[in-house]
C-alpha positions as CSV (number, residue, x, y, z in Angstrom):
1,M,-36.2,-40.3,49.7
2,R,-37.0,-38.9,45.9
3,D,-38.5,-41.8,43.9
4,A,-39.4,-42.2,40.1
5,T,-43.0,-42.5,40.6
6,I,-42.7,-38.6,42.1
7,I,-44.1,-36.3,39.7
8,P,-43.3,-33.0,40.0
9,A,-46.1,-30.0,39.9
10,S,-44.1,-28.4,36.8
11,E,-44.4,-31.7,34.9
12,S,-46.6,-30.4,32.1
13,E,-44.2,-27.9,31.5
14,R,-41.3,-30.0,31.7
15,I,-43.0,-31.9,28.9
16,A,-43.9,-28.8,26.8
17,A,-40.2,-28.2,27.1
18,V,-39.2,-31.9,26.0
19,R,-41.0,-31.4,23.0
20,R,-39.9,-27.9,22.3
21,Y,-36.6,-29.4,21.4
22,D,-37.9,-31.8,18.8
23,I,-35.2,-34.5,19.8
24,L,-37.0,-38.0,20.7
25,D,-36.9,-40.5,18.7
26,T,-34.2,-38.4,16.4
27,P,-31.4,-40.8,14.8
28,P,-28.2,-41.2,16.2
29,D,-25.6,-38.2,16.1
30,G,-22.4,-38.4,16.0
31,A,-21.8,-35.0,18.5
32,F,-23.7,-36.5,21.1
33,D,-22.0,-39.9,20.9
34,R,-19.0,-38.3,21.1
35,I,-19.5,-36.9,24.9
36,T,-21.1,-39.8,26.1
37,A,-17.8,-41.7,24.5
38,L,-15.7,-39.1,26.5
39,A,-17.8,-39.7,29.6
40,A,-17.0,-42.6,30.1
41,R,-13.5,-42.8,29.3
42,R,-12.9,-39.5,31.7
43,F,-15.1,-41.9,34.6
44,G,-13.3,-45.1,33.6
45,V,-16.5,-46.9,33.0
46,P,-18.5,-49.0,30.9
47,I,-21.5,-47.0,30.0
48,S,-22.5,-43.7,29.5
49,I,-25.7,-42.5,28.8
50,I,-27.9,-38.9,27.1
51,S,-31.3,-39.6,28.4
52,I,-34.6,-37.9,27.4
53,V,-37.3,-38.6,30.5
54,D,-40.5,-38.1,28.4
55,E,-44.2,-38.8,30.0
56,D,-43.8,-43.1,30.4
57,R,-40.6,-44.0,29.4
58,I,-36.5,-43.1,29.3
59,W,-35.1,-42.6,25.8
60,F,-31.8,-42.6,25.1
61,K,-30.3,-40.1,22.6
62,S,-27.0,-41.6,23.0
63,R,-25.9,-44.7,24.7
64,H,-22.2,-45.8,25.3
65,G,-22.3,-49.5,26.4
66,V,-25.9,-50.4,26.3
67,P,-28.0,-52.4,23.1
68,V,-31.4,-50.6,24.4
69,E,-32.9,-47.7,23.3
70,Q,-35.1,-46.9,25.7
71,I,-36.6,-48.1,29.1
72,G,-40.0,-47.3,31.1
73,R,-39.9,-44.2,33.5
74,D,-41.1,-46.2,36.8
75,P,-37.8,-48.1,37.3
76,G,-35.7,-45.2,35.4
77,L,-33.0,-43.5,37.6
78,C,-32.8,-41.1,35.4
79,A,-36.2,-40.1,36.4
80,S,-35.0,-39.6,39.7
81,A,-32.4,-37.4,38.8
82,I,-34.6,-35.0,37.1
83,L,-36.3,-34.4,40.2
84,A,-33.7,-32.1,41.4
85,D,-31.2,-29.3,40.3
86,D,-28.3,-31.0,41.7
87,P,-25.9,-34.2,40.4
88,Y,-27.9,-37.4,41.4
89,V,-24.9,-39.8,42.3
90,L,-25.6,-43.2,44.0
91,T,-21.5,-44.5,44.5
92,D,-22.8,-48.2,46.0
93,A,-26.3,-48.2,44.5
94,S,-26.8,-52.0,46.8
95,V,-26.9,-50.0,50.0
96,D,-27.9,-46.4,49.1
97,P,-31.7,-46.4,50.8
98,R,-32.6,-44.5,47.5
99,S,-32.2,-46.9,45.1
100,L,-32.0,-50.4,47.2
101,A,-36.0,-51.5,45.3
102,N,-34.9,-50.3,42.2
103,P,-35.0,-53.0,39.6
104,L,-31.6,-52.0,37.8
105,V,-30.1,-52.2,41.1
106,A,-31.6,-55.6,42.3
107,G,-32.6,-57.4,39.6
108,E,-30.3,-58.8,37.0
109,F,-28.4,-55.8,35.6
110,G,-26.9,-55.3,38.9
111,L,-26.3,-51.7,38.6
112,R,-23.9,-50.2,41.8
113,F,-22.5,-47.1,40.5
114,Y,-24.3,-44.4,39.1
115,A,-23.9,-40.3,38.4
116,G,-26.3,-38.3,36.5
117,V,-26.6,-34.9,35.7
118,P,-29.5,-33.2,34.7
119,L,-30.0,-31.6,31.2
120,T,-31.4,-28.0,32.4
121,T,-33.0,-26.0,30.2
122,A,-31.9,-21.8,30.4
123,D,-36.3,-21.3,31.8
124,G,-35.4,-24.3,34.4
125,H,-36.7,-27.6,33.0
126,N,-34.8,-30.9,33.2
127,L,-35.1,-32.7,30.5
128,G,-33.1,-35.5,31.0
129,T,-29.8,-36.0,32.0
130,L,-26.1,-37.2,31.1
131,C,-25.3,-40.2,33.5
132,V,-22.3,-42.4,33.6
133,I,-22.7,-45.8,35.2
134,D,-21.0,-49.3,36.2
135,K,-21.7,-51.7,37.6
136,E,-19.1,-51.5,40.6
137,P,-19.3,-49.3,43.4
138,R,-16.9,-46.6,43.0
139,P,-15.8,-43.2,44.3
140,I,-16.3,-40.1,42.9
141,D,-14.6,-36.5,43.6
142,D,-15.7,-33.3,42.9
143,A,-13.3,-32.5,39.9
144,Q,-15.3,-35.3,38.4
145,I,-18.6,-34.3,38.9
146,E,-17.6,-30.7,37.7
147,D,-16.2,-32.5,34.6
148,L,-19.7,-34.0,34.2
149,K,-21.9,-30.7,34.6
150,D,-19.6,-29.2,31.9
151,L,-19.9,-32.2,29.7
152,A,-23.9,-31.8,30.4
153,S,-23.8,-28.4,29.3
154,V,-22.2,-29.1,26.2
155,V,-25.2,-31.4,25.4
156,L,-27.6,-28.9,26.0
157,D,-25.7,-26.5,24.1
158,Q,-25.9,-28.6,21.1
159,M,-29.9,-29.1,21.6
160,E,-30.0,-25.1,21.5
161,M,-28.1,-24.9,18.7
162,R,-30.4,-27.4,17.0
163,L,-33.4,-25.7,18.2
164,A,-32.1,-22.6,17.1
165,A,-31.2,-23.7,13.4
166,R,-34.9,-24.9,13.4
167,R,-36.8,-22.0,14.0
168,A,-33.8,-20.2,11.5
169,V,-35.0,-22.9,9.2
170,S,-38.2,-22.1,10.0
171,K,-38.8,-18.6,9.6
172,A,-37.1,-18.4,6.0
173,E,-39.3,-21.3,5.2
174,L,-42.5,-18.3,6.3
175,L,-40.3,-15.7,4.7
176,A,-40.4,-17.9,1.6
177,K,-43.9,-18.2,1.4
178,E,-44.6,-14.5,2.0
179,I,-42.4,-13.7,-0.9
180,D,-44.0,-16.4,-3.1
181,H,-47.5,-14.7,-2.1
182,R,-45.8,-11.6,-3.4
183,V,-44.7,-12.9,-6.4
184,M,-48.0,-14.1,-7.6
185,N,-50.3,-11.4,-6.5
186,S,-47.6,-9.0,-8.5
187,L,-48.0,-11.6,-11.7
188,Q,-51.8,-11.2,-11.3
189,F,-51.7,-7.3,-10.7
190,V,-49.8,-7.6,-14.2
191,S,-52.2,-9.8,-16.0
192,S,-54.9,-7.0,-15.0
193,L,-53.0,-4.4,-16.0
194,L,-52.2,-5.8,-19.5
195,S,-56.0,-7.1,-19.8
196,M,-57.2,-3.7,-18.9
197,Q,-54.7,-1.9,-21.6
198,S,-56.0,-4.5,-24.0
199,R,-59.3,-3.0,-23.8
200,S,-58.7,0.6,-24.6
201,A,-60.2,2.3,-27.4
202,D,-56.0,3.6,-28.6
203,V,-54.6,0.0,-28.7
204,G,-55.8,-0.9,-32.1
205,E,-54.2,-4.1,-33.5
206,A,-52.2,-4.6,-30.3
207,A,-55.4,-5.2,-28.4
208,H,-55.1,-9.1,-29.1
209,H,-51.1,-9.2,-28.1
210,L,-51.9,-7.4,-24.8
211,R,-54.6,-10.3,-24.0
212,L,-52.3,-13.0,-24.9
213,A,-49.7,-11.3,-22.8
214,A,-51.8,-11.1,-19.4
215,N,-53.3,-14.7,-20.3
216,R,-49.7,-15.9,-20.3
217,V,-48.2,-13.5,-17.3
218,A,-51.4,-14.9,-15.5
219,A,-50.8,-18.4,-16.4
220,V,-47.6,-18.2,-14.9
221,A,-49.2,-17.0,-11.6
222,Q,-51.1,-20.5,-11.8
223,V,-47.7,-22.5,-12.0
224,H,-46.3,-20.0,-9.0
225,R,-49.5,-20.7,-7.3
226,H,-49.3,-24.6,-7.1
227,Y,-45.4,-24.4,-6.5
228,T,-45.7,-25.1,-2.5
229,F,-44.7,-28.6,-1.8
230,E,-43.9,-28.1,2.8
231,G,-40.5,-29.8,2.5
232,A,-41.1,-32.6,0.7
233,D,-38.3,-34.1,-1.8
234,V,-41.5,-36.3,-4.1
235,T,-44.5,-34.7,-5.2
236,S,-47.2,-36.1,-7.2
237,C,-47.3,-34.9,-10.6
238,I,-50.1,-35.5,-12.1
239,A,-52.1,-34.0,-8.9
240,F,-49.9,-31.2,-9.5
241,L,-51.1,-31.1,-13.1
242,R,-54.9,-31.6,-12.6
243,K,-54.6,-28.3,-9.9
244,L,-52.7,-26.7,-12.5
245,C,-55.1,-27.2,-15.5
246,S,-58.0,-26.3,-13.7
247,D,-56.6,-23.1,-13.1
248,L,-55.1,-22.7,-17.0
249,E,-59.1,-23.5,-18.2
250,Q,-60.5,-20.6,-16.2
251,V,-57.3,-18.7,-17.2
252,L,-57.4,-19.8,-21.1
253,G,-61.7,-20.2,-21.4
254,Q,-60.5,-23.1,-22.9
255,P,-61.6,-26.8,-21.6
256,I,-58.4,-28.4,-20.8
257,S,-58.5,-32.7,-20.1
258,V,-55.7,-34.2,-17.7
259,Q,-55.3,-37.9,-17.6
260,G,-52.0,-39.8,-16.6
261,D,-50.4,-42.3,-14.5
262,E,-49.5,-41.6,-10.3
263,G,-45.7,-40.8,-10.4
264,D,-43.6,-38.8,-8.1
265,V,-41.0,-36.4,-9.4
266,P,-38.5,-34.6,-7.5
267,T,-40.3,-31.3,-6.5
268,T,-36.6,-29.5,-8.3
269,A,-38.7,-30.5,-11.2
270,I,-42.2,-29.2,-10.5
271,Q,-41.7,-26.1,-11.5
272,P,-40.0,-26.5,-15.1
273,I,-42.5,-29.4,-15.5
274,G,-45.7,-26.2,-14.7
275,L,-43.8,-23.5,-16.6
276,L,-43.5,-26.1,-20.1
277,V,-47.0,-27.0,-19.6
278,N,-48.5,-23.4,-19.1
279,E,-46.5,-22.4,-22.1
280,L,-47.5,-25.4,-24.6
281,V,-51.1,-25.2,-23.4
282,T,-50.8,-21.1,-24.1
283,N,-49.8,-21.7,-27.6
284,A,-52.2,-24.9,-28.4
285,A,-55.7,-22.4,-27.0
286,K,-54.0,-19.9,-29.1
287,H,-53.4,-22.2,-32.5
288,G,-55.2,-25.2,-31.8
289,G,-58.9,-26.2,-31.2
290,G,-61.4,-28.2,-29.2
291,T,-60.3,-29.6,-26.2
292,I,-56.6,-29.2,-24.8
293,E,-55.2,-32.8,-23.7
294,V,-52.6,-32.8,-21.0
295,G,-50.9,-36.6,-20.4
296,Y,-48.4,-37.6,-18.4
297,S,-47.1,-41.4,-17.8
298,V,-44.6,-43.7,-16.0
299,N,-43.0,-46.5,-18.4
300,G,-40.1,-47.9,-17.0
301,G,-38.8,-44.9,-15.1
302,V,-39.0,-43.1,-18.5
303,H,-41.5,-40.0,-17.8
304,R,-43.7,-38.7,-20.8
305,L,-45.8,-35.4,-20.7
306,S,-47.9,-34.3,-23.5
307,V,-49.5,-31.7,-24.8
308,C,-52.1,-32.0,-27.6
309,D,-54.9,-30.3,-29.0
310,G,-57.2,-30.7,-31.8
311,G,-56.6,-28.2,-33.9
312,K,-55.5,-28.2,-37.9
313,G,-51.5,-29.5,-36.9
314,L,-48.9,-28.7,-37.5
315,P,-47.3,-27.7,-41.0
316,A,-45.9,-30.2,-43.8
317,D,-42.4,-28.6,-43.1
318,F,-42.8,-27.9,-39.8
319,S,-38.9,-28.3,-37.1
320,L,-38.5,-27.8,-33.9
321,A,-35.2,-26.6,-35.0
322,E,-36.4,-23.7,-37.0
323,A,-39.7,-23.3,-34.9
324,R,-36.7,-22.4,-31.8
325,A,-36.7,-18.9,-33.2
326,S,-40.1,-18.3,-31.8
327,L,-39.9,-16.8,-27.8
328,G,-42.6,-19.7,-26.9
329,M,-40.5,-22.3,-28.3
330,R,-37.0,-20.9,-27.0
331,V,-38.8,-20.9,-23.8
332,V,-39.8,-24.4,-24.1
333,S,-36.4,-25.6,-25.2
334,V,-34.9,-24.1,-22.0
335,L,-37.1,-25.9,-20.1
336,V,-36.9,-28.9,-21.6
337,S,-33.1,-28.8,-20.9
338,E,-33.4,-27.9,-17.2
339,L,-35.3,-31.5,-17.4
340,G,-32.7,-33.3,-19.0
341,G,-35.3,-34.4,-21.2
342,D,-35.8,-34.6,-24.8
343,L,-38.7,-32.8,-26.9
344,R,-40.8,-34.1,-30.0
345,A,-43.6,-32.7,-32.3
346,G,-46.0,-34.5,-34.4
347,P,-49.5,-35.5,-34.7
348,R,-51.8,-36.9,-32.5
349,P,-52.1,-41.0,-32.2
350,D,-54.9,-40.5,-34.5
351,G,-53.3,-38.4,-37.3
352,S,-55.2,-35.4,-36.2
353,G,-53.9,-32.2,-34.4
354,A,-51.0,-31.5,-32.5
355,C,-48.6,-33.0,-30.1
356,F,-45.6,-31.8,-28.2
357,T,-44.3,-34.5,-25.8
358,I,-41.4,-34.2,-23.1
359,S,-39.2,-37.5,-22.2
360,F,-37.3,-37.1,-19.2
361,V,-35.5,-39.4,-16.5
362,P,-36.2,-37.4,-13.0
363,G,-32.3,-37.0,-10.8
364,A,-30.9,-37.9,-14.2
365,P,-30.3,-34.7,-16.3
366,R,-29.0,-35.8,-20.1
367,P,-28.2,-33.1,-23.4
368,S,-31.3,-32.0,-24.6
369,T,-32.8,-32.8,-28.3
370,L,-35.3,-31.2,-30.3
371,Q,-36.9,-33.5,-33.0
């Protein structure tokens, strides 16, 4: 007699297969729910379940006609059904010696009919069952059993497709990381070439501009380096800024202070934020003086990013609109527009130096304005 308490010798391999499909405790899925509804209609029974047998429980991926999400493994008929590859059928559980002592049969639930087909993987592991249940005894013919087996095959096909999709996504993510790594290395290589060229004896006055270009490319490489979030939808902006500015300090050879609030932003906003900070910090290092101050605050849903320096400040007739003629400010303008933000420029709160401040609402793009 098969019993739910019997654990096959290959149980560890079977549990590993269950883990491989990563299906336990996943949300309801319409594709599986349609299969259980169809099975219940085909057999004219009130209950149909797609079960996955875990180490100590039977979890229901789809359940038609029952409110519970799982039961213990010991009393579960599905745990018995996975012990063999053939369908497990009880036409009248109240007189079948295999189920007389089962709590689902002898107890209040009053199960009388059970037909379960194992969900068998290509490598021979039974993950669980597709089963139909009734509280009344009933016959079952070969055609119905074949129908149940076909529906079980559809269940496994769905699981295989989801597994293949997850593997494809994983491969794509690995490829993206490899591309990111190569892009960063390429940027660092270009920066090194520019730096080497700036030290050549024959470049003359171009040496200064080559060094600036080398620093700018190296800074962009650092932005790229920290743009990895393992599939997260949001991330801490201040944490990203601290890591980025720590690297920019090394690249630019100028102290950078980062202060601000904790606040999550969409990961899609991090790259333009990083490139903005890179551009504004590079400009501050070139034209300003003292410690560069990077600030980040959140107030009423509005995020503010600022880059300030302790230099001589902006000219009295400075205009952001006119400043857009320079390449740097054109880059800044495009990035601010990508965030749907507003850019302002002026002195620091104490009246000294220069501050550039971007205000934006994550997830709510709006036209960019320069003031």
